[in-house]
N, C-alpha and C positions, 0 to 999 in steps of 0.2 A: 871678226870674219863674218861675211855676209852669207847667211844660210838660206834666206828666202827673200825675194824682191817682188812686190806686187805693185801694179800701177793700172790706172784706167784713164780714159779720156785724154790720151796723149797721142797727138798726130793721128795716125790711122787706126789706133786701138781705142774703140769706144767702150767696149766691155772690159771688165777687170781681167788682167793677165798676170800670171804668176810664173816666176823663174825660180826654181828650187835647186839648191845645192846639197840637198839631203840625199843620202844613198837609199835606193829602193830596199825594202825589207829582205827581199830574196836575192839581192845582188851578190854574185859570187866572183871570185878571182880578182877583185880590186883592192885587196887588203893593203897593198903597198901605196895606194892612192887615197886612203881614208884617214881621217883623224877622229879619234874618239874622245869625247868629253862628257861630263855630267852636268846637267842643268836641272835644278829643282828635283833632284833625285832620279832623273831619267837619263839613261845612256843615249847619247846623240852621236850618230855617225854622219859626218859631213864629207863631201868630196873636196879634194885639194884643187881640182881644176875641172873645167867643163868646156864643152864645145857647142856653139850655136850653128846649126846648119839647116839648109832648106833651099827651095827654088828661088830664082830671082824674084824680087818684088814681094817677098813673103813677110818682110818686117824685121829681118835680122838687125839691120842698122838702127831701126827705130827702138828696139829693145836696148841696145847699147846707148843710144841717145837718151833714153829715159833714165838709165843708170847714171849717165854723165850729168844730166840736169839735177838729179837728186843729190849727187856728190857736190855740185856747185852750190846748191841751196844749203846743205849741211856745212 
């Protein structure tokens, strides 16, 4: 499962950009949508789903395109 995706210099994103699927430390009320696992002795809480939203021409499709390009390379 993808927990964090970072990319840079892709289309309109010159600087490094990060998309995280990790739950915020103080996140409350989303226990039904979290998965818990251990990695290297640390408890990790990941989100089962996420939403990308924002105004028109903000780069939402570019983030999805970067993930798709990564998937096609792998």
